[in-house]
KENUZA-460725 format. One record per residue (C-alpha): residue number from 1; x, y, z. Coordinates in nm, 3 decimals. Last residue first. Layout:
+-----+---------+---------+---------+
| num |       x |       y |       z |
+-----+---------+---------+---------+
| NUM |       X |       Y |       Z |
...
+-----+---------+---------+---------+
# end
This chain:
+-----+---------+---------+---------+
| num |       x |       y |       z |
+-----+---------+---------+---------+
| 185 |  -2.722 |  -2.260 |  -0.661 |
| 184 |  -2.777 |  -2.486 |  -0.381 |
| 183 |  -3.132 |  -2.613 |  -0.419 |
| 182 |  -3.407 |  -2.622 |  -0.113 |
| 181 |  -3.753 |  -2.627 |  -0.285 |
| 180 |  -3.729 |  -2.928 |  -0.484 |
| 179 |  -4.093 |  -2.983 |  -0.592 |
| 178 |  -3.989 |  -3.186 |  -0.894 |
| 177 |  -4.190 |  -2.949 |  -1.113 |
| 176 |  -4.037 |  -2.662 |  -0.947 |
| 175 |  -3.685 |  -2.782 |  -0.993 |
| 174 |  -3.772 |  -2.845 |  -1.360 |
| 173 |  -3.900 |  -2.497 |  -1.427 |
| 172 |  -3.596 |  -2.332 |  -1.276 |
| 171 |  -3.360 |  -2.552 |  -1.482 |
| 170 |  -3.594 |  -2.447 |  -1.809 |
| 169 |  -3.556 |  -2.088 |  -1.698 |
| 168 |  -3.201 |  -2.101 |  -1.655 |
| 167 |  -3.150 |  -2.267 |  -1.999 |
| 166 |  -3.373 |  -2.003 |  -2.163 |
| 165 |  -3.186 |  -1.723 |  -1.988 |
| 164 |  -2.849 |  -1.877 |  -2.117 |
| 163 |  -2.986 |  -1.862 |  -2.470 |
| 162 |  -3.129 |  -2.198 |  -2.616 |
| 161 |  -2.991 |  -2.310 |  -2.978 |
| 160 |  -3.191 |  -2.287 |  -3.290 |
| 159 |  -3.178 |  -1.919 |  -3.321 |
| 158 |  -3.338 |  -1.707 |  -3.619 |
| 157 |  -3.150 |  -1.390 |  -3.750 |
| 156 |  -3.299 |  -1.173 |  -4.053 |
| 155 |  -3.517 |  -0.967 |  -3.849 |
| 154 |  -3.206 |  -0.850 |  -3.605 |
| 153 |  -3.193 |  -0.881 |  -3.231 |
| 152 |  -2.888 |  -0.701 |  -3.091 |
| 151 |  -3.082 |  -0.558 |  -2.795 |
| 150 |  -3.281 |  -0.860 |  -2.715 |
| 149 |  -3.237 |  -1.193 |  -2.854 |
| 148 |  -2.865 |  -1.172 |  -2.954 |
| 147 |  -2.834 |  -0.999 |  -2.624 |
| 146 |  -2.913 |  -1.352 |  -2.438 |
| 145 |  -2.612 |  -1.494 |  -2.566 |
| 144 |  -2.585 |  -1.854 |  -2.676 |
| 143 |  -2.397 |  -1.827 |  -2.991 |
| 142 |  -2.384 |  -2.176 |  -3.174 |
| 141 |  -2.630 |  -2.265 |  -3.430 |
| 140 |  -2.764 |  -1.936 |  -3.529 |
| 139 |  -2.985 |  -1.949 |  -3.838 |
| 138 |  -2.929 |  -1.659 |  -4.105 |
| 137 |  -3.192 |  -1.587 |  -4.378 |
| 136 |  -3.058 |  -1.398 |  -4.668 |
| 135 |  -3.196 |  -1.139 |  -4.921 |
| 134 |  -2.972 |  -0.855 |  -4.777 |
| 133 |  -3.137 |  -0.575 |  -4.575 |
| 132 |  -2.989 |  -0.682 |  -4.235 |
| 131 |  -2.680 |  -0.831 |  -4.377 |
| 130 |  -2.459 |  -0.589 |  -4.161 |
| 129 |  -2.651 |  -0.636 |  -3.857 |
| 128 |  -2.659 |  -1.004 |  -3.893 |
| 127 |  -2.288 |  -0.997 |  -3.935 |
| 126 |  -2.228 |  -0.772 |  -3.649 |
| 125 |  -2.428 |  -0.969 |  -3.405 |
| 124 |  -2.288 |  -1.287 |  -3.525 |
| 123 |  -1.932 |  -1.180 |  -3.460 |
| 122 |  -2.017 |  -1.034 |  -3.101 |
| 121 |  -2.195 |  -1.369 |  -3.014 |
| 120 |  -1.938 |  -1.597 |  -3.146 |
| 119 |  -1.973 |  -1.786 |  -3.472 |
| 118 |  -2.127 |  -2.089 |  -3.635 |
| 117 |  -2.386 |  -1.952 |  -3.898 |
| 116 |  -2.613 |  -2.172 |  -4.084 |
| 115 |  -2.714 |  -1.993 |  -4.391 |
| 114 |  -3.024 |  -1.983 |  -4.642 |
| 113 |  -3.007 |  -1.760 |  -4.944 |
| 112 |  -2.753 |  -1.942 |  -5.159 |
| 111 |  -2.769 |  -1.849 |  -5.542 |
| 110 |  -2.423 |  -2.019 |  -5.574 |
| 109 |  -2.199 |  -1.712 |  -5.701 |
| 108 |  -2.401 |  -1.420 |  -5.577 |
| 107 |  -2.551 |  -1.519 |  -5.251 |
| 106 |  -2.234 |  -1.744 |  -5.190 |
| 105 |  -2.010 |  -1.434 |  -5.252 |
| 104 |  -2.245 |  -1.221 |  -4.997 |
| 103 |  -2.183 |  -1.486 |  -4.738 |
| 102 |  -1.822 |  -1.502 |  -4.782 |
| 101 |  -1.801 |  -1.113 |  -4.758 |
| 100 |  -1.989 |  -1.104 |  -4.455 |
|  99 |  -1.785 |  -1.377 |  -4.288 |
|  98 |  -1.462 |  -1.201 |  -4.391 |
|  97 |  -1.593 |  -0.875 |  -4.227 |
|  96 |  -1.693 |  -1.060 |  -3.911 |
|  95 |  -1.366 |  -1.255 |  -3.877 |
|  94 |  -1.134 |  -1.526 |  -4.010 |
|  93 |  -1.382 |  -1.644 |  -4.262 |
|  92 |  -1.493 |  -2.000 |  -4.345 |
|  91 |  -1.730 |  -2.135 |  -4.620 |
|  90 |  -1.931 |  -2.442 |  -4.674 |
|  89 |  -2.192 |  -2.500 |  -4.933 |
|  88 |  -2.426 |  -2.756 |  -4.822 |
|  87 |  -2.657 |  -2.932 |  -5.086 |
|  86 |  -3.020 |  -3.005 |  -5.064 |
|  85 |  -3.216 |  -3.251 |  -5.283 |
|  84 |  -3.598 |  -3.246 |  -5.365 |
|  83 |  -3.775 |  -3.494 |  -5.606 |
|  82 |  -4.034 |  -3.534 |  -5.344 |
|  81 |  -3.958 |  -3.909 |  -5.269 |
|  80 |  -3.588 |  -3.849 |  -5.318 |
|  79 |  -3.611 |  -3.594 |  -5.034 |
|  78 |  -3.620 |  -3.882 |  -4.780 |
|  77 |  -3.255 |  -3.985 |  -4.852 |
|  76 |  -3.186 |  -3.616 |  -4.882 |
|  75 |  -3.295 |  -3.570 |  -4.522 |
|  74 |  -3.049 |  -3.794 |  -4.386 |
|  73 |  -2.782 |  -3.668 |  -4.571 |
|  72 |  -2.889 |  -3.304 |  -4.461 |
|  71 |  -2.882 |  -3.402 |  -4.118 |
|  70 |  -2.544 |  -3.565 |  -4.137 |
|  69 |  -2.399 |  -3.264 |  -4.298 |
|  68 |  -2.550 |  -3.025 |  -4.026 |
|  67 |  -2.421 |  -3.269 |  -3.758 |
|  66 |  -2.065 |  -3.245 |  -3.908 |
|  65 |  -2.082 |  -2.870 |  -3.932 |
|  64 |  -2.136 |  -2.837 |  -3.560 |
|  63 |  -1.765 |  -2.806 |  -3.470 |
|  62 |  -1.611 |  -3.038 |  -3.218 |
|  61 |  -1.695 |  -3.251 |  -2.918 |
|  60 |  -1.538 |  -3.298 |  -2.599 |
|  59 |  -1.563 |  -3.014 |  -2.348 |
|  58 |  -1.362 |  -3.070 |  -2.051 |
|  57 |  -1.102 |  -3.312 |  -2.176 |
|  56 |  -0.953 |  -3.500 |  -1.862 |
|  55 |  -0.573 |  -3.506 |  -1.857 |
|  54 |  -0.552 |  -3.572 |  -1.487 |
|  53 |  -0.654 |  -3.208 |  -1.404 |
|  52 |  -0.835 |  -3.029 |  -1.659 |
|  51 |  -0.798 |  -3.005 |  -2.049 |
|  50 |  -1.003 |  -2.744 |  -2.282 |
|  49 |  -0.947 |  -2.835 |  -2.636 |
|  48 |  -0.990 |  -2.539 |  -2.868 |
|  47 |  -1.340 |  -2.521 |  -3.019 |
|  46 |  -1.424 |  -2.162 |  -2.874 |
|  45 |  -1.115 |  -2.052 |  -3.026 |
|  44 |  -1.249 |  -2.045 |  -3.368 |
|  43 |  -0.947 |  -2.150 |  -3.597 |
|  42 |  -1.135 |  -2.024 |  -3.895 |
|  41 |  -1.490 |  -1.892 |  -3.809 |
|  40 |  -1.797 |  -2.068 |  -3.967 |
|  39 |  -2.020 |  -2.036 |  -4.254 |
|  38 |  -2.260 |  -2.300 |  -4.381 |
|  37 |  -2.482 |  -2.197 |  -4.672 |
|  36 |  -2.767 |  -2.415 |  -4.796 |
|  35 |  -2.812 |  -2.462 |  -5.171 |
|  34 |  -3.116 |  -2.651 |  -5.290 |
|  33 |  -3.027 |  -2.921 |  -5.532 |
|  32 |  -3.133 |  -2.863 |  -5.890 |
|  31 |  -3.447 |  -3.000 |  -6.036 |
|  30 |  -3.661 |  -2.785 |  -5.833 |
|  29 |  -4.012 |  -2.889 |  -5.747 |
|  28 |  -4.091 |  -2.803 |  -5.401 |
|  27 |  -3.858 |  -2.489 |  -5.415 |
|  26 |  -3.996 |  -2.253 |  -5.137 |
|  25 |  -4.181 |  -2.502 |  -4.922 |
|  24 |  -3.897 |  -2.744 |  -4.942 |
|  23 |  -3.653 |  -2.458 |  -4.861 |
|  22 |  -3.830 |  -2.351 |  -4.542 |
|  21 |  -3.866 |  -2.701 |  -4.449 |
|  20 |  -3.503 |  -2.804 |  -4.530 |
|  19 |  -3.370 |  -2.499 |  -4.361 |
|  18 |  -3.571 |  -2.590 |  -4.030 |
|  17 |  -3.415 |  -2.947 |  -4.039 |
|  16 |  -3.058 |  -2.803 |  -4.112 |
|  15 |  -3.100 |  -2.560 |  -3.815 |
|  14 |  -3.223 |  -2.837 |  -3.579 |
|  13 |  -2.914 |  -3.041 |  -3.660 |
|  12 |  -2.689 |  -2.744 |  -3.606 |
|  11 |  -2.837 |  -2.656 |  -3.281 |
|  10 |  -2.832 |  -3.011 |  -3.142 |
|   9 |  -2.463 |  -3.014 |  -3.247 |
|   8 |  -2.405 |  -2.677 |  -3.051 |
|   7 |  -2.605 |  -2.822 |  -2.757 |
|   6 |  -2.412 |  -3.147 |  -2.766 |
|   5 |  -2.087 |  -2.937 |  -2.706 |
|   4 |  -2.210 |  -2.828 |  -2.379 |
|   3 |  -1.976 |  -2.531 |  -2.250 |
|   2 |  -1.965 |  -2.468 |  -1.873 |
|   1 |  -2.036 |  -2.119 |  -1.776 |
+-----+---------+---------+---------+
# end
């Protein structure tokens, strides 16, 4: 499947907006900035440049952290009216165990309970399962696996990016709406 970097960025932006809404309801009159965690995998191979014939970059873009930062900057501008500010606490980990430890450290040290998670399907499934009973809300910003929404579903994990099945459903609905009956798939 062809990767769509814009979808990861869109997911991070939507996740940041959702976090702002949740945190705003929870801490409507807090004086300190509301901490929001962003945890990613160090040297994630999903973000390695993929080159094709004639030196064309197949999947331009980068990590979704830049979009999360931009979304929080935009929201902080409006947050002044409500005396509400947000701060992004970033962390990196080499694997699932490191990610779990980084999240637990942010919960203990910085009182972070809302996290944007940028990890592969397998790592995200392991992290959400391990932190199932922890006081955290994890938002998936990049894993598109259908399994994360089915057999690996956890109550502390929300998704801001569509799964592969959701994309195929949207494509099928578009084709039906356009009345395109003969389509090469």
